[in-house]
N, C-alpha and C positions, 0 to 999 in steps of 0.2 A: 667617630665613635667615642662615647664618654664612658669613662670607667668610674663605677660607683662602689665605694667600700663603706658600708654603714654598719657600725657595731652598736647594737642596742642592748644594753645590759639591763636585765629585768629588775635587779635590785635598785638601779638608779632611777628607773622610771615606773616603779611599782605604784607610785602615787601620781595621779593625773596632775598636769600643770594647769594653772588657771590664768586667764588673762585678767586685766584690770576690771573688766566688766563681768567677770565671773563665768565666762564661757570655758567649758572643758576642752582642752586641746590635747589630742592624742599625739604621742611621739611620731607616729608614721605620718600624721597630717602636718606636723611641724616640718619634717624633712621634705614632704611634697611641696609645701609652701616655699621653702628655701629653694628647691629645684626650680620652681616656676619663676621666682624672682631673678635668680642668677642666669637662667636662660635668656630672660629679657635684657638683663644688664649686658650680657655678652654682645647682643645685637645693637643695643642703643649706644654703647660706647665704642663701637667699631674696634673691638679688641681681637687680636689673633687668638689669644687663649689666656687662661688663668687657672689656678688651683686653690682649693680651700680645705682647711681642716679645722675641726672644732674639738676641743678637749673639755671634758667635764671631770673635775677631780684628777684622777690619774688614768682616765680612759678616753680613748678617741671615740667619739660618738658619730662623727660625720667626716668623710674624707672623699674628695671628688675633684676630677679635672674637667674643665670646660674648654671647648674650642681646640686650637691647634698650637703645638710647640713649633711646628714647621708649617707655615700657612700655605706655601706653594705646593708642598708635597702632601698636605692634609694629614700630617702625623699628629695624632691626638695628644693632648696634655693628660698626664696621669698624676696621681698623688706622689709618685716618685720622680717626676720630671724636675730637673734642676733649673733654678732661676737664680739670678744675682739678687741678693737681699739688700744691697746698699747699706744705708745707715742703720738698718735694723741690726747690723753687726756691733753697734756701739755698746749694747748691753753686755755682749760677750767680753769686749775689751775692758770695760769698767769692772766686770766681775773678776777678771784676773787680778786686779788690784785688791779686790775684796779677799781673795785667797792669800795674797801676799801679806795683807794686814793680819789675817788669822794666824799666819806663821810667824808673826812678829818681825817681819822684814821691813815694814814701813808703817806710817800712820797717815791718815788723810789730812792731817794738819802739818805734815812735813812740807818745807819749802820746795817748790817744784824744781828750781834750778839746783838745789842741793842733791836731789834725787837724779837729775839729769844735767850734768855740767855743760853739755852741748847746747842746752836750751838757754837762751838769753832773751829778755824782753826789751821793750823800747827804751826803758830807763831804769835806773837803780831802784827807784821806789817800787816798781812792779816786780823786779827781781827779789826784793826783800820781803814783799808782802804776799805774793801769790802762792797759795798752797795747793796741794794736790787736789783737794775737793773742788777748788775753783775751776780747775781744768775739767773735772768730771761733770760739773753742773753748768758749764758754759757761762761763767760769771767773771771772766777776766777783764771784760771791757773791750776785748778785741772783736771786731765785726768779722764777717765770714771769710773774706779773702779767698773765696773758693776758686776763682779763676787763676790764682797763683799755682795751685797744684793741677787744676784741670787742663789748663792751656800750656803749662810749663812743667810737666810731670818729670819725674826721675825715679829710678829704682833705688837711688842712694838716699836713705833716710837721713843721714847726717847732713847731706846737702840741702834737703828740704827744710829741716828744722832750723837751719841757720837763717832762713828768711824771716823767722818770727821777730828777730831783733829789729827789723826794719818796718814792722807793722805798727802803725800809730793807733793807739786805742781810741775808740769812739766814745767812751765814757769812763768814769772812774771805776775802780775795782769794786765789784759786788753792787754796783749802782743800777746796772741795766743788763738784761739777758741778751747775749749775742751768741748765736750758733757759730762755732768755729771748728772745722775739721782738723786743723793743725793741733788743737789741744788733745784730740784723741790719737793722733800720730804720736805726740809726746808721751801719752800714757802707755802706748804700745812699746815705745823705746825704753821707758822706765822698767817695764816688765822684762824686756830683753836684758837690760843692764843688770838687774838684780838676780834674775834666774839663770843667766848665762846661756839661755836658749832663745831662738827666734820667737817672735810673736806667733808665727804660724805653728811652730812646734808646740807652744803652750796651748793654743786653741785646740789642737788635735789631742794632746795628752790630757788636758783638764776637762774638756767638754765633749768633743766628737767621739772619742773612744769610750768613755764611761757611759755616755748617753746613747750609745749604739747608733750614732748619726753616721752610718756607713756611706751614705750618698754625698755627704757634705765635704767641701774642700775650700781652700783659700787661694787656689792657683788657677789663673786664667786659662792656661794650656790644658790642665786636667779637666777643667770645666768644658772647654770647647770640644774635647775629644770624647766626652761621655756619650754613650749610646742613647740616652734619654735626656738630652739637654734641649732647652728652648733656645730658639734664635731670637735676637733682639729686634724690636720693631718700633717705628714711630708712626704718627698719623698726620697725613698731609692736610692742607686746607680743605680739599674736597672729600675728606674722610677716606682716602685711600690708605690701606695698610701697607707700609713700606719697610722692607728689611734694611737695617743699618748695621754698622760694624760693632763688634764687641769693643768695650773700652777696658784697657788694662789699667786698673787703678794703681798698680805698681807699688812704689814705696809708701804710698798713703794707706796701705792695707788695713792697719788697725782702725781706721775711720770707716771702713766699709767694703771689704773685699770678700766677705763670706758668700759662698754659693751653696744653696741648699734646696730641699724639697719640703712640701708641707708635711710629708710623713716624718721626716727628720725633725723639723721645727716643732712638731707636736711634742716630742720628747723634751725639748728645751722649755716649752710652756709648762710641762708637768712639774719641772723643777720649781717654777715660780708659783704654781698653784698648790704646792705641797711643802712649803716652808724650807725649800732648798734640797729636798730629797727626791731621788729617782730610784724606783724599785727597792726601797728600803735603805739606800746608801746616800750619805750626805755628799752632795755635789757642791753646794754653796752654804756658808754659815747662815743660820736663820736670822741672826741680827743684821747681816748684810742685806738679805732679801728685804727685810722691813725698811732699812735705811734707803736702799736704792729705789724702792717703790713709794717713797714718801717725798714730800715737797722739799727741795733744797734751794730753789730759786724761782721767783715769780717771772714767768715769761712775758705776760702782758696782762691787761686788766681782766680778761676772761669773763666779761659780763654776759649775762643772758642776752640773746639777740632775737632772732626769729623764733627759735625754739626756747622757751623760758626755762626748760628743765635740762638744758645743755649749757654748762658753764664751767669756769675754772680753767686756768691755763698755766700750769707750773711745770718745773722740770725736776726730776729726781737725779739718779746717777745712771745715765744711759737710757732713761725712760721719760716720757711725758705723762703728766698727771692731769686728769680731768674728772668732771662729774657728768655722767651720761644718764640723764633721765632718772635720777635718783639712785644711781649705782656708781660706785667708785671705780674709775677706769684708769688703767696703766697701759700705755701703748707707745710705739715708735714706728715711724714710717721709714721708707728707704727708696732712693731713686739713683739709678746709674744708667747710662745710655741704653735705652731699649727695655728697661725693667723698672717696675715699681713694686713696693711691698708694704705690708702693714702687719705688725705682730702686736697683739693686744690681749689683756686679760682683766677680769673682774675678780679681785681677790676675795671679796666677801661672798661672791656667788660661785666661786671655784670654777669659773668658765673662761676658756681661752680660745682665741680665734686667730688663725694666720691666713693671710691672703697674699699670693704671689702672682704677678702678671708679667707678660712680656711686652707691655706697652710703655713707651717713654713718658715720664711725668704724668701718670694717669691718676684720675680721680677714682677709678674703679675700686681699689682696695678699701677706701673709706666707705664707699657706697655699699659694698658687699658686707663689710664688718658691721656697719650700723643696721643693715637690713636683717642680718642674722641675729644680732643682739636683740632687736625688737621682738622677734619671734620667740627666741629661747628664754628671754627674761620675762615673757608674758606681758609685753607692753602693747598699747594701741599702736599699730604700725604707722610709720611716716613714709611717704613716698620719696625716699632718699634718691632713688634712681631718677625720677622725674625732676626733682629739684636740681641735682647736679648737672643733668643734661641741659636744663634751661640755663644754668649759670655758664656753662661752657659756650653755648650758642650766643649768649649775651656778650661774653668776653670777646668772642671772635668779631662780633659786630663793632664793639668799641675799638678794637685794634685796627679795624679797617678805617674807622673815622679819624683816628689820631695819627695815622701814617703821614709823614711829611714828605713832600716831593723835593727833589734836588733843585737848587737855584739854576735856572737855565742860562745858557750862553756864557758859561765861565770855563776857565781852563787852569791847569796847574801852573804855578809860578816858575817852575824850573824844568829843564829837560829831565826825563825820567831817570837818567843815569845818576843824577844828583840825589835821588832818594834812596839809592841802595846803600847797604851797610848794616852794622850791628847796633841795636838800640837796647839799653838795659835799664831795668828797675830792680834794685836789690830785693824788694819784697815779692817780686814776681819771677823775673827771669830775663832772658834775652830774646829779642825779636830780630830775625835775620830777614832783610829785604833784598831780593835778587831781581835781576832784569833778564828776561828771556823773550825773544820774539816780540819785542816792543811792548811787553807787559810786565808789570811788577808782580812778584810772587812772594809768598811767605808760607810758614807752617804754624798752625795753631793746634796744640795738642798733637794728635796723630794725623791731623788733616792738612792736606795741601790746599792753599787758598790763592786765588788770583785777586789782586787789588784793582778793582774797577773804579775809574775816576767818577766821583759824584759831583763835586763842585769845588772851586778854588783849590786848596791843598788838602781836601778831604777825600779819602778813598774808602770804598766799601769792599770788605773781604767776602768773596763768594767761594764756597767749597768747590773743589775740583775732584771728581771721583777717579777711581783707578783707570777708567777708560778715557779720561781727559774731558769728561762732560762737566760743564760749569752749571752749578745750581743757580736757578733764577731767583730764589728767595733772597730778599734783602737781608742784610745783617744788622744786628743791634750793637755791633762793635766797630763803629766807624773809626778809621785811622786819620787823625788830624795832625799833619806834619807842621812843625814850627821852624822858623828861621832865627838865626842870631842877628846881631846888629849889622853884620857884614853881608847879610842876605843868604847865608849858607844854611842848608837844612841841618838842624842840630837835635831835633827831638820829635817824638810822636806822643800825642795825647790821646788817651782812650778812656772812655767812661766804663769802669769795671766794678763789678760787685755792688751796683747801686750807688756808686760814688756821685756826689753832686758836682765835683770838679774832676777834670780829666786826670788820670794817673799818668805821670810823665815817664817816658822811656828816653833816656839821654843817649846820644850817639857815642859809641865807643871809638876812641882814636884808632885809626888804622892807616896804613901807608897808601892804600888805593884812594881813600877819601882825600888825603892830602894832595895827591897827584891830580885829582879831579878839580880841586880848587885852583 
């Protein structure tokens, strides 16, 4: 059962809207067209469920749930259903710094390490030159290093931030845009240090409470216990919707741990569409709103491609900037296990759209956002749903073609007990290899994995669920064990975060290993 809440305010739509070809489009027809497209998107993308809200000025004009928050029990998504919004949280974190600047507690030109002594970069030059705005605009030269926190997470923020000093930059400062979640962790920690309160408390006090975002939270346990919460899902190769576990982002919260509903997020959009105000009260300074929603760093060339009127790819402060078919667009996506999100607004059109879904790494939020934008901006519609569906099908076929097979008739160079031990990389963490029932095991993130021999000294980690069932899907994180000149296993090389060369985890000295030798 789908819940529809549609508010049509007469004074907003007293004038008919016109398409580019001059056809009159009545508001009720617009919403009927949106319903039709989104029903089709739900089916074509094999999604359990999603929710959408649209804001015009300071009014919600469309709010609706599609599909199910609990697919097995057929519990419907509503506009109040909670979803993890992932990196759409970043605009909240950056905005806390905007408030601190307003209060004279810092400037965006302050050196980052001066604001947060626990933060150290790879060299003195970076320490001396990187300022706060560099963190906010992802222009430090540090690449993602996402698997450092995703696979080696910790609730201890001080422990996580110390890894930054071992992260080698991929480019010079402000030379190339690289997305890095640790830089938003650092911003959250700066907020904590200056305010004397946790990042979570700041988010509640500065945004959730004054914006009446009563459904929203930053806590995984509160999220899971909610009576109208969505379960997380992924999509298998045969398009089967599969429930997966929630992911506790833990200490990395400032980079993406907000959980919210489209109803609550509508109030957040109202702030950005109304120069920082909500219900007549200032939430954010107008000068910060303008700065955050303007280009601070070029992401990539952003040239027109298939669609000549879609171009520009820049980053603001917690927002991405683009030109969508003649309209200035500000947006940010979000992905965390089992959830995808997109929050966007068109400042000059005073139009905002939020899309939240319970599908892992989904194209759906972009498809829904673009489809709604075309209708409400009076543009000739593009079949975004058909295009994205074709892209997904094509990528799956390419993946099948490039999968490499193991080298046959090979075996490991050592007895399995020689591979056990602790292996460490200071920019990531520690990998523990254990032996049980003639198999090697480890843990990646919150998941138990069994290392299945692939060829030579290369092992393929496969997930083991709570019932002991081994996932048959091959991994893209092959463990390549290395030996020293004496023939002893001394390290593991793994291709992480798109690295061209393996990231090395060196064996930590331990008594048991010495005895095995």
